[in-house]
TISE-298295 format. One record per residue: y negated, z, x negated of N, C-alpha, C in turn; residue number from 1. Coordinates in steps of 0.001 Angstrom, whole numbers, plus 500000, padded with zeros to 6 digits. Layout:
N
+--------+--------+--------+--------+--------+--------+--------+--------+--------+------+
:   n_yy :   n_zz :   n_xx :  ca_yy :  ca_zz :  ca_xx :   c_yy :   c_zz :   c_xx : resi :
+--------+--------+--------+--------+--------+--------+--------+--------+--------+------+
:      Y :      Z :      X :      Y :      Z :      X :      Y :      Z :      X :  NUM :
...
+--------+--------+--------+--------+--------+--------+--------+--------+--------+------+
//
This chain:
79
+--------+--------+--------+--------+--------+--------+--------+--------+--------+------+
:   n_yy :   n_zz :   n_xx :  ca_yy :  ca_zz :  ca_xx :   c_yy :   c_zz :   c_xx : resi :
+--------+--------+--------+--------+--------+--------+--------+--------+--------+------+
: 257688 : 268899 : 161407 : 258018 : 267168 : 160922 : 257621 : 266041 : 161832 :    1 :
: 257453 : 265185 : 161444 : 256814 : 263679 : 162240 : 257841 : 262940 : 162496 :    2 :
: 258228 : 262546 : 163885 : 258540 : 260852 : 163706 : 257788 : 259914 : 163691 :    3 :
: 258991 : 258878 : 162802 : 258669 : 258094 : 162822 : 259135 : 256096 : 162836 :    4 :
: 258897 : 255446 : 163208 : 259414 : 254157 : 163845 : 259104 : 253406 : 162335 :    5 :
: 260138 : 252897 : 161503 : 259729 : 251682 : 160418 : 260984 : 250924 : 160448 :    6 :
: 260674 : 249484 : 159745 : 261808 : 248146 : 159947 : 260993 : 248466 : 158567 :    7 :
: 262990 : 247923 : 157728 : 263249 : 248027 : 156399 : 263426 : 246673 : 156761 :    8 :
: 263371 : 246124 : 155001 : 263952 : 244474 : 154963 : 265612 : 245037 : 155021 :    9 :
: 266144 : 243675 : 155376 : 268037 : 243476 : 154747 : 268344 : 244518 : 154202 :   10 :
: 267661 : 243924 : 152691 : 268415 : 244344 : 151258 : 268105 : 245712 : 150676 :   11 :
: 266603 : 246155 : 151039 : 266396 : 247473 : 151240 : 267378 : 248386 : 151758 :   12 :
: 267721 : 248412 : 152956 : 268437 : 248633 : 154114 : 269584 : 249146 : 153834 :   13 :
: 270131 : 247696 : 153234 : 271666 : 248302 : 153440 : 271838 : 248428 : 151139 :   14 :
: 270803 : 248923 : 150365 : 270652 : 249013 : 149182 : 270790 : 251112 : 149764 :   15 :
: 270029 : 251575 : 150449 : 269774 : 252537 : 150392 : 270779 : 253119 : 150845 :   16 :
: 271430 : 252883 : 151518 : 272747 : 253182 : 152997 : 274231 : 252982 : 152142 :   17 :
: 273811 : 252424 : 150838 : 275351 : 252289 : 149664 : 274760 : 253246 : 149290 :   18 :
: 273308 : 254061 : 148375 : 272992 : 255163 : 147673 : 273622 : 256657 : 148424 :   19 :
: 273196 : 256184 : 149733 : 272771 : 257963 : 150645 : 274106 : 257910 : 150785 :   20 :
: 275421 : 256741 : 150900 : 276216 : 257404 : 151288 : 277581 : 257762 : 150170 :   21 :
: 276793 : 257097 : 148615 : 277075 : 257828 : 147713 : 276786 : 259122 : 147045 :   22 :
: 275614 : 259427 : 146533 : 275096 : 260813 : 147160 : 275247 : 261371 : 148161 :   23 :
: 275992 : 261788 : 149703 : 276145 : 262402 : 150589 : 275381 : 262476 : 150731 :   24 :
: 274173 : 262239 : 151093 : 273072 : 263049 : 151106 : 271800 : 261837 : 152452 :   25 :
: 271436 : 262475 : 153760 : 271311 : 262332 : 154944 : 269947 : 261123 : 155177 :   26 :
: 270232 : 259990 : 155524 : 269092 : 258957 : 155245 : 267886 : 259523 : 155234 :   27 :
: 267850 : 260479 : 156393 : 266211 : 260803 : 156935 : 265577 : 261687 : 155594 :   28 :
: 266109 : 263068 : 154256 : 266189 : 263194 : 153341 : 265869 : 262381 : 152346 :   29 :
: 266714 : 261476 : 152095 : 266762 : 260412 : 151161 : 265444 : 259782 : 151019 :   30 :
: 264915 : 259398 : 151867 : 263975 : 258784 : 152644 : 262341 : 259730 : 152397 :   31 :
: 262696 : 261276 : 152595 : 261337 : 261769 : 152360 : 261760 : 261921 : 150991 :   32 :
: 262775 : 262283 : 150784 : 261581 : 262338 : 148682 : 262395 : 260694 : 147716 :   33 :
: 262331 : 259836 : 148539 : 262082 : 258486 : 148110 : 260516 : 258446 : 147959 :   34 :
: 260072 : 258849 : 149250 : 258329 : 258805 : 149239 : 257575 : 260148 : 148921 :   35 :
: 258065 : 261162 : 148460 : 257361 : 262148 : 148050 : 257135 : 262009 : 146305 :   36 :
: 258265 : 260820 : 145635 : 258458 : 260390 : 144771 : 257756 : 259448 : 144504 :   37 :
: 257531 : 258944 : 145689 : 256277 : 257549 : 145106 : 254901 : 258345 : 145528 :   38 :
: 254930 : 258878 : 146504 : 253340 : 259669 : 145970 : 252819 : 260217 : 145120 :   39 :
: 254263 : 260517 : 144442 : 253193 : 261857 : 143260 : 252843 : 260149 : 142006 :   40 :
: 254067 : 259123 : 142476 : 253428 : 258243 : 141539 : 252343 : 257751 : 141449 :   41 :
: 251886 : 256805 : 142797 : 250685 : 257038 : 142822 : 249615 : 257795 : 142520 :   42 :
: 249944 : 259499 : 143056 : 248696 : 260420 : 142442 : 248753 : 260130 : 141320 :   43 :
: 249327 : 260100 : 140180 : 249568 : 260630 : 138401 : 248663 : 258319 : 138237 :   44 :
: 249093 : 257389 : 139230 : 248744 : 256381 : 138218 : 246995 : 256196 : 138873 :   45 :
: 246905 : 257087 : 139950 : 245043 : 256949 : 140650 : 244437 : 258373 : 139217 :   46 :
: 244746 : 259086 : 139000 : 244809 : 259892 : 138055 : 244751 : 259452 : 136477 :   47 :
: 245284 : 258488 : 136549 : 245488 : 257997 : 134945 : 244328 : 257323 : 134162 :   48 :
: 244212 : 256502 : 135366 : 242969 : 255055 : 135908 : 241824 : 256054 : 135421 :   49 :
: 241075 : 257614 : 136260 : 240063 : 258370 : 136249 : 240125 : 258556 : 135137 :   50 :
: 240844 : 259298 : 134369 : 241275 : 259125 : 133127 : 240114 : 258612 : 131994 :   51 :
: 240933 : 257040 : 132207 : 240623 : 256311 : 131635 : 239227 : 256299 : 131059 :   52 :
: 238701 : 255605 : 132662 : 237300 : 255623 : 133429 : 236637 : 256613 : 132470 :   53 :
: 236864 : 258199 : 132707 : 236404 : 259255 : 131966 : 235962 : 259031 : 130511 :   54 :
: 237497 : 258616 : 129894 : 237670 : 258775 : 128388 : 236074 : 257506 : 127816 :   55 :
: 236278 : 255801 : 128321 : 235439 : 254969 : 128540 : 233970 : 255711 : 128369 :   56 :
: 233681 : 256308 : 129501 : 232695 : 256654 : 129814 : 232028 : 257540 : 128472 :   57 :
: 232965 : 258533 : 128004 : 232732 : 259432 : 126870 : 232808 : 258684 : 125652 :   58 :
: 232834 : 258025 : 125547 : 232983 : 257136 : 124214 : 231483 : 256963 : 124012 :   59 :
: 230914 : 255599 : 124999 : 230029 : 255790 : 124992 : 228426 : 256246 : 124845 :   60 :
: 228835 : 257461 : 125844 : 227795 : 258685 : 124964 : 228396 : 258762 : 123760 :   61 :
: 229448 : 259415 : 123520 : 229190 : 259301 : 121837 : 228981 : 258931 : 120781 :   62 :
: 228787 : 257670 : 121176 : 227894 : 256979 : 120431 : 226797 : 256795 : 120295 :   63 :
: 226102 : 257147 : 121337 : 224435 : 257127 : 121119 : 224094 : 258401 : 120573 :   64 :
: 225242 : 259615 : 121387 : 225426 : 260636 : 120327 : 224961 : 260663 : 119303 :   65 :
: 226255 : 259883 : 118385 : 226698 : 259584 : 117035 : 224831 : 258504 : 116093 :   66 :
: 224644 : 257928 : 117025 : 223304 : 256860 : 116667 : 222245 : 257719 : 116348 :   67 :
: 222388 : 258506 : 117055 : 220775 : 259697 : 117665 : 221082 : 260771 : 116196 :   68 :
: 222482 : 261454 : 116011 : 222580 : 262216 : 114590 : 222335 : 261143 : 113636 :   69 :
: 222867 : 259584 : 113506 : 222122 : 258623 : 112136 : 221083 : 258672 : 112157 :   70 :
: 220325 : 258525 : 112901 : 218267 : 258715 : 113288 : 218110 : 259803 : 112371 :   71 :
: 218831 : 261049 : 112901 : 217732 : 261856 : 112668 : 217834 : 262405 : 110728 :   72 :
: 219061 : 262354 : 110736 : 219596 : 261862 : 109463 : 218698 : 261370 : 107963 :   73 :
: 219323 : 260019 : 108670 : 218196 : 259281 : 107928 : 216201 : 259356 : 108071 :   74 :
: 215926 : 260136 : 109443 : 214361 : 260379 : 109116 : 214041 : 262028 : 108121 :   75 :
: 215499 : 262588 : 108101 : 214919 : 263980 : 107173 : 215184 : 263509 : 105649 :   76 :
: 216445 : 262704 : 105207 : 216064 : 261672 : 104408 : 214732 : 261461 : 103766 :   77 :
: 214015 : 260666 : 105141 : 212825 : 260119 : 103547 : 212344 : 261275 : 103943 :   78 :
: 212029 : 262625 : 104304 : 211410 : 263827 : 103871 : 210949 : 263550 : 102292 :   79 :
+--------+--------+--------+--------+--------+--------+--------+--------+--------+------+
//
């Protein structure tokens, strides 16, 4: 475990305190769970963007390949 000192906005702190009191969970455990959740969210968001970029590249190359096939078919029909 690493020790961390942080400053929270008053509203966030008060909301967090109310939640941990209601859930009966330690503040440290709650913050660890919140950070784990947010880290997973950020990783999925990044992965989604990367998939989007790969999809766009795939669409472009598919269009080029289809155009080449069309040209081959047209050449074959001309013979």
